[in-house]
NUROPA-581537 format. One record per residue (C-alpha): x, y, z; residue in three letters. Coordinates in nm, 2 decimals. Example, Ala and Ser with C-alpha at 12.3 -4.5 7.8 and 13.67 -1.06 7.14 Angstrom:
% NUROPA-581537
PT      c1      c2      c3  residu
PT    1.23   -0.45    0.78     ala
PT    1.37   -0.11    0.71     ser
This chain:
% NUROPA-581537
PT      c1      c2      c3  residu
PT    0.68    3.23   -0.66     met
PT    0.49    2.91   -0.78     gly
PT    0.42    2.61   -0.57     ile
PT    0.74    2.42   -0.70     leu
PT    0.95    2.69   -0.56     glu
PT    0.81    2.71   -0.25     lys
PT    0.86    2.35   -0.18     ile
PT    1.21    2.34   -0.24     ser
PT    1.26    2.64   -0.04     glu
PT    1.11    2.49    0.25     ile
PT    1.31    2.15    0.18     glu
PT    1.61    2.36    0.17     lys
PT    1.56    2.53    0.49     glu
PT    1.46    2.20    0.64     ile
PT    1.79    2.03    0.51     ala
PT    2.01    2.35    0.67     arg
PT    1.82    2.36    1.02     thr
PT    1.99    2.18    1.31     gln
PT    1.76    1.93    1.48     lys
PT    1.75    1.99    1.86     asn
PT    1.48    2.08    2.13     lys
PT    1.51    2.48    2.03     ala
PT    1.41    2.44    1.65     thr
PT    1.17    2.13    1.71     glu
PT    0.86    2.39    1.71     tyr
PT    1.00    2.60    1.38     his
PT    1.06    2.24    1.23     leu
PT    0.70    2.14    1.27     gly
PT    0.56    2.42    1.13     leu
PT    0.78    2.38    0.82     leu
PT    0.69    1.99    0.77     lys
PT    0.31    2.12    0.81     ala
PT    0.35    2.38    0.54     lys
PT    0.53    2.13    0.31     leu
PT    0.25    1.91    0.31     ala
PT    0.01    2.15    0.23     lys
PT    0.18    2.29   -0.04     tyr
PT    0.21    1.92   -0.20     arg
PT   -0.16    1.86   -0.13     ala
PT   -0.20    2.19   -0.37     gln
PT    0.05    2.04   -0.63     leu
PT   -0.16    1.69   -0.62     leu
PT   -0.52    1.90   -0.70     glu
PT   -0.59    1.95   -1.06     pro
PT   -0.60    2.31   -1.14     ser
PT   -0.95    2.45   -1.20     lys
PT   -0.84    2.65   -1.50     ser
PT   -0.78    2.32   -1.74     ser
PT   -1.10    2.25   -1.88     ser
PT   -0.96    1.93   -2.10     ser
PT   -0.97    1.60   -1.95     lys
PT   -0.65    1.45   -1.89     gly
PT   -0.59    1.11   -2.01     glu
PT   -0.57    0.85   -1.72     gly
PT   -0.46    0.48   -1.78     phe
PT   -0.64    0.34   -1.49     asp
PT   -0.73    0.01   -1.55     val
PT   -1.06   -0.18   -1.42     met
PT   -1.03   -0.38   -1.09     lys
PT   -1.06   -0.74   -1.14     ser
PT   -0.99   -1.05   -0.97     gly
PT   -0.92   -1.10   -0.57     asp
PT   -0.61   -0.86   -0.54     ala
PT   -0.44   -0.57   -0.71     arg
PT   -0.07   -0.56   -0.74     val
PT    0.10   -0.24   -0.90     ala
PT    0.45   -0.27   -1.03     leu
PT    0.68    0.05   -1.01     ile
PT    1.03    0.10   -1.08     gly
PT    1.28    0.32   -1.29     phe
PT    1.27    0.22   -1.65     pro
PT    1.44   -0.08   -1.77     ser
PT    1.45   -0.27   -1.44     val
PT    1.27   -0.58   -1.59     gly
PT    0.90   -0.50   -1.50     lys
PT    0.78   -0.62   -1.84     ser
PT    0.97   -0.90   -1.86     thr
PT    0.85   -0.96   -1.50     phe
PT    0.50   -0.94   -1.61     leu
PT    0.55   -1.17   -1.92     ser
PT    0.71   -1.43   -1.72     leu
PT    0.44   -1.44   -1.45     met
PT    0.13   -1.41   -1.62     thr
PT    0.00   -1.50   -1.97     ser
PT    0.00   -1.13   -2.09     thr
PT    0.29   -1.03   -2.32     ala
PT    0.42   -0.69   -2.27     ser
PT    0.68   -0.54   -2.47     glu
PT    1.01   -0.56   -2.35     ala
PT    1.33   -0.39   -2.52     ala
PT    1.64   -0.27   -2.42     ser
PT    1.58    0.10   -2.45     tyr
PT    1.39    0.30   -2.18     glu
PT    1.01    0.38   -2.16     phe
PT    0.94    0.09   -2.38     thr
PT    0.60    0.06   -2.17     thr
PT    0.40    0.40   -2.21     leu
PT    0.04    0.27   -2.06     thr
PT   -0.06    0.04   -1.80     cys
PT   -0.07   -0.31   -1.89     ile
PT   -0.27   -0.56   -1.69     pro
PT   -0.22   -0.94   -1.63     gly
PT   -0.33   -1.19   -1.40     val
PT   -0.13   -1.47   -1.20     ile
PT   -0.31   -1.76   -1.06     glu
PT   -0.19   -1.88   -0.75     tyr
PT   -0.35   -2.10   -0.48     lys
PT   -0.67   -2.08   -0.65     gly
PT   -0.66   -1.67   -0.64     ala
PT   -0.66   -1.46   -0.94     asn
PT   -0.40   -1.16   -0.86     ile
PT   -0.41   -0.87   -1.10     gln
PT   -0.05   -0.77   -1.20     leu
PT   -0.01   -0.42   -1.34     leu
PT    0.30   -0.33   -1.51     asp
PT    0.30    0.07   -1.51     leu
PT    0.55    0.27   -1.71     pro
PT    0.87    0.35   -1.53     gly
PT    0.91    0.67   -1.29     ile
PT    1.18    0.91   -1.31     ile
PT    1.29    1.17   -1.06     glu
PT    1.03    1.44   -1.01     gly
PT    0.75    1.22   -1.08     ala
PT    0.52    1.35   -0.78     ala
PT    0.52    1.68   -0.97     gln
PT    0.41    1.53   -1.28     gly
PT    0.72    1.45   -1.50     lys
PT    0.70    1.18   -1.72     gly
PT    0.33    1.10   -1.69     arg
PT    0.44    1.02   -1.30     gly
PT    0.11    1.12   -1.16     arg
PT   -0.10    0.90   -1.33     gln
PT    0.14    0.59   -1.23     val
PT    0.13    0.71   -0.89     ile
PT   -0.26    0.75   -0.90     ala
PT   -0.30    0.39   -1.02     val
PT   -0.05    0.27   -0.76     ala
PT   -0.29    0.42   -0.51     arg
PT   -0.56    0.18   -0.59     thr
PT   -0.33   -0.14   -0.54     ala
PT   -0.33   -0.37   -0.23     asp
PT    0.04   -0.45   -0.25     val
PT    0.34   -0.26   -0.44     val
PT    0.64   -0.44   -0.57     ile
PT    0.89   -0.20   -0.62     met
PT    1.13   -0.33   -0.90     met
PT    1.51   -0.23   -0.85     leu
PT    1.80   -0.30   -1.06     asp
PT    2.04   -0.48   -0.83     ala
PT    2.36   -0.34   -1.01     thr
PT    2.23    0.03   -0.91     lys
PT    2.27   -0.01   -0.54     gly
PT    2.02    0.16   -0.31     glu
PT    2.00    0.48   -0.53     val
PT    1.69    0.39   -0.68     gln
PT    1.53    0.25   -0.38     arg
PT    1.58    0.59   -0.20     ser
PT    1.46    0.78   -0.47     leu
PT    1.14    0.58   -0.54     leu
PT    1.04    0.61   -0.18     glu
PT    1.09    0.97   -0.17     lys
PT    0.84    0.99   -0.46     glu
PT    0.58    0.78   -0.32     leu
PT    0.63    0.96    0.03     glu
PT    0.56    1.30   -0.10     ser
PT    0.26    1.19   -0.27     val
PT    0.10    1.03    0.05     gly
PT    0.19    0.67    0.00     ile
PT    0.33    0.54    0.32     arg
PT    0.52    0.20    0.23     leu
PT    0.52   -0.10    0.53     asn
PT    0.39    0.13    0.80     lys
PT    0.07    0.13    1.00     his
PT   -0.18    0.41    1.06     lys
PT   -0.08    0.62    1.36     pro
PT   -0.27    0.55    1.66     asn
PT   -0.41    0.90    1.71     ile
PT   -0.76    1.00    1.77     tyr
PT   -0.85    1.34    1.59     phe
PT   -1.21    1.50    1.57     lys
PT   -1.23    1.88    1.48     pro
PT   -1.53    2.08    1.66     lys
PT   -1.74    2.33    1.64     lys
PT   -1.61    2.54    1.95     gly
PT   -1.43    2.48    2.29     gly
PT   -1.08    2.51    2.17     gly
PT   -0.81    2.24    2.15     ile
PT   -0.83    1.96    2.38     ser
PT   -0.52    1.76    2.41     phe
PT   -0.42    1.44    2.57     asn
PT   -0.20    1.14    2.55     ser
PT   -0.23    0.79    2.70     thr
PT    0.18    0.75    2.65     val
PT    0.47    0.96    2.73     thr
PT    0.56    1.16    2.42     leu
PT    0.90    1.22    2.33     thr
PT    0.90    1.38    1.96     gln
PT    0.55    1.57    1.99     cys
PT    0.43    1.84    2.26     ser
PT    0.10    2.03    2.30     glu
PT    0.24    2.35    2.18     lys
PT    0.36    2.19    1.87     leu
PT    0.05    2.01    1.80     val
PT   -0.14    2.36    1.83     gln
PT    0.12    2.52    1.61     leu
PT    0.06    2.27    1.34     ile
PT   -0.33    2.28    1.40     leu
PT   -0.32    2.68    1.37     his
PT   -0.09    2.63    1.04     glu
PT   -0.43    2.42    0.87     tyr
PT   -0.63    2.71    1.04     glu
PT   -0.80    2.43    1.31     ile
PT   -0.85    2.61    1.61     phe
PT   -1.12    2.35    1.77     asn
PT   -1.03    2.01    1.79     ala
PT   -0.99    1.68    1.98     glu
PT   -0.65    1.53    1.97     val
PT   -0.56    1.19    2.19     leu
PT   -0.24    1.04    2.12     phe
PT   -0.26    0.67    2.19     arg
PT    0.13    0.60    2.08     glu
PT    0.45    0.80    2.08     asp
PT    0.42    0.99    1.71     cys
PT    0.64    1.20    1.52     ser
PT    0.51    1.54    1.40     pro
PT    0.50    1.38    1.03     asp
PT    0.26    1.12    1.11     glu
PT    0.06    1.38    1.32     phe
PT    0.02    1.58    1.00     ile
PT   -0.06    1.27    0.78     asp
PT   -0.35    1.22    1.06     val
PT   -0.48    1.57    0.98     ile
PT   -0.46    1.54    0.61     val
PT   -0.62    1.24    0.59     gly
PT   -0.58    1.11    0.26     asn
PT   -0.28    0.86    0.33     arg
PT   -0.26    0.53    0.20     val
PT   -0.07    0.27    0.40     tyr
PT    0.03   -0.03    0.20     met
PT    0.27   -0.32    0.19     pro
PT    0.57   -0.31   -0.03     cys
PT    0.81   -0.54   -0.17     leu
PT    1.12   -0.45   -0.30     tyr
PT    1.27   -0.68   -0.57     val
PT    1.63   -0.67   -0.68     tyr
PT    1.63   -0.81   -1.07     asn
PT    1.94   -0.87   -1.25     lys
PT    2.09   -1.05   -0.96     ile
PT    2.30   -1.26   -1.22     asp
PT    2.52   -0.93   -1.29     gln
PT    2.63   -0.89   -0.92     ile
PT    2.84   -1.07   -0.70     ser
PT    2.74   -1.38   -0.43     met
PT    2.82   -1.15   -0.15     glu
PT    2.62   -0.84   -0.30     glu
PT    2.32   -1.09   -0.35     val
PT    2.35   -1.23    0.00     asp
PT    2.33   -0.88    0.15     arg
PT    2.04   -0.76   -0.04     leu
PT    1.83   -1.08    0.04     ala
PT    1.88   -1.01    0.42     arg
PT    1.73   -0.70    0.38     lys
PT    1.36   -0.67    0.54     pro
PT    1.09   -0.68    0.29     asp
PT    1.35   -0.74    0.01     ser
PT    1.33   -1.06   -0.21     val
PT    1.63   -1.12   -0.51     val
PT    1.53   -1.26   -0.84     ile
PT    1.68   -1.28   -1.19     ser
PT    1.40   -1.25   -1.49     cys
PT    1.66   -1.33   -1.75     gly
PT    1.76   -1.65   -1.58     met
PT    1.42   -1.72   -1.42     lys
PT    1.58   -1.72   -1.06     leu
PT    1.37   -1.73   -0.72     asn
PT    1.04   -1.64   -0.89     leu
PT    0.84   -1.93   -0.71     asp
PT    0.99   -1.76   -0.35     tyr
PT    0.86   -1.42   -0.47     leu
PT    0.53   -1.57   -0.57     leu
PT    0.50   -1.72   -0.19     glu
PT    0.61   -1.36   -0.02     met
PT    0.34   -1.20   -0.25     leu
PT    0.11   -1.44   -0.13     trp
PT    0.19   -1.38    0.23     glu
PT    0.15   -0.99    0.19     tyr
PT   -0.15   -0.99    0.04     leu
PT   -0.32   -1.15    0.34     ala
PT   -0.55   -1.37    0.17     leu
PT   -0.74   -1.68    0.27     thr
PT   -0.89   -1.96    0.07     cys
PT   -1.20   -2.10    0.21     ile
PT   -1.40   -2.40    0.09     tyr
PT   -1.76   -2.47    0.10     thr
PT   -1.93   -2.78    0.16     lys
PT   -2.31   -2.92    0.08     lys
PT   -2.47   -3.14    0.31     arg
PT   -2.42   -3.51    0.30     gly
PT   -2.14   -3.46    0.02     gln
PT   -1.76   -3.41    0.03     arg
PT   -1.62   -3.05    0.02     pro
PT   -1.56   -2.89   -0.33     asp
PT   -1.18   -2.80   -0.32     phe
PT   -1.19   -2.71   -0.66     thr
PT   -1.36   -2.38   -0.64     asp
PT   -1.22   -2.16   -0.36     ala
PT   -1.38   -1.83   -0.19     ile
PT   -1.08   -1.59   -0.16     ile
PT   -1.14   -1.35    0.12     leu
PT   -0.89   -1.12    0.32     arg
PT   -0.75   -1.24    0.63     lys
PT   -0.99   -1.17    0.92     gly
PT   -1.29   -1.25    0.74     ala
PT   -1.58   -1.36    0.90     ser
PT   -1.86   -1.60    0.84     val
PT   -2.06   -1.31    0.74     glu
PT   -1.83   -1.21    0.48     his
PT   -1.86   -1.56    0.32     val
PT   -2.24   -1.55    0.31     cys
PT   -2.21   -1.19    0.15     his
PT   -1.99   -1.36   -0.11     arg
PT   -2.20   -1.65   -0.20     ile
PT   -2.53   -1.45   -0.22     his
PT   -2.62   -1.11   -0.07     arg
PT   -2.95   -1.26    0.06     ser
PT   -2.79   -1.56    0.23     leu
PT   -2.72   -1.36    0.57     ala
PT   -3.06   -1.27    0.64     ser
PT   -3.16   -1.66    0.62     gln
PT   -2.86   -1.76    0.81     phe
PT   -2.94   -2.01    1.10     lys
PT   -2.60   -2.14    1.20     tyr
PT   -2.27   -2.28    1.02     ala
PT   -2.08   -2.59    1.05     leu
PT   -1.66   -2.51    1.02     val
PT   -1.38   -2.78    0.96     trp
PT   -1.02   -2.63    0.98     gly
PT   -0.77   -2.45    1.19     thr
PT   -1.01   -2.16    1.30     ser
PT   -1.21   -2.42    1.54     thr
PT   -1.13   -2.62    1.87     lys
PT   -1.30   -2.93    1.74     tyr
PT   -1.43   -3.02    1.36     ser
PT   -1.70   -2.96    1.29     pro
PT   -1.78   -2.69    1.52     gln
PT   -2.14   -2.48    1.51     arg
PT   -2.07   -2.12    1.47     val
PT   -2.22   -1.81    1.40     gly
PT   -2.18   -1.51    1.18     leu
PT   -1.92   -1.35    1.40     thr
PT   -1.70   -1.65    1.36     his
PT   -1.33   -1.53    1.22     thr
PT   -1.23   -1.79    0.92     met
PT   -0.89   -1.91    0.86     glu
PT   -0.69   -2.02    0.55     his
PT   -0.83   -2.35    0.37     glu
PT   -1.12   -2.37    0.64     asp
PT   -1.43   -2.58    0.50     val
PT   -1.75   -2.43    0.58     ile
PT   -2.14   -2.54    0.54     gln
PT   -2.40   -2.32    0.61     ile
PT   -2.76   -2.42    0.72     val
PT   -3.04   -2.16    0.64     lys
PT   -3.35   -2.11    0.86     lys
């Protein structure tokens, strides 16, 4: 029996097992086995000596956004509209066969946009170059999931399932569980909150399935067995995702209104160029980037060339971005903007910068 058959057998058993207190241990074990087999499926086979052809593109710009969706939902049209790159678009499926990069210039930042080939059902098992597409998506900062507004919710649930099975968690945060394997001493289990979905026995069963018999486990929030398995496996990617419904000019106003009110969703039309500016605003929000301007002593701030950093970046990050030796010669900095109590404020290396702050660095 191959890995794919084993996975489908376990999925069928999970589907037909009733969920109650008596079966929770059995279900937990099945989920652990399922995660284990899926991990084996993703590992490249040792026997194949020929190198597979990937299509990862070199990372450039301040952030990276991947376009994922079924064939013919308007990914290439969207790339051509937003960037100066022309991606071939036609009325047949699989027009795009490799990864095509483009650059969006917005608020002084260069955002790399990757147009990936369409995903089909079973992509996680390698159908239709699905593995390469998903491997590139794992390296992105934000995923834009392009969906056809006329196809309803079917596409969204199928794509989420494909990404979930390869360890991409969309719009979720990392579970607050401390887990550390040890040399000896058995399994020590603790929790700072009341657990409703996991118990000590279930945690031990899952760890035994992974052949871990000595470990320290501390639950700091009420997590499900699936989230605990994610912590053990450790190769999960948590990333924000925007669900973009294209072709809204082909559906009714009521349906557009319903789709637009869903969380993390934006409705657009590439054909009629509707709502693209709002999508860019949302994308900027999800990327959580900040612009920081520099100023020389006795001169006006330079608002033409911004330093783009992640939200929560400190003065030290700004120093490293300007020059790697600047932090070691740093004396103090003067900051104007919303991150200070008064302008200008004299700050140290640990001060957190905010969007559109102005900084003047003084060396020793």
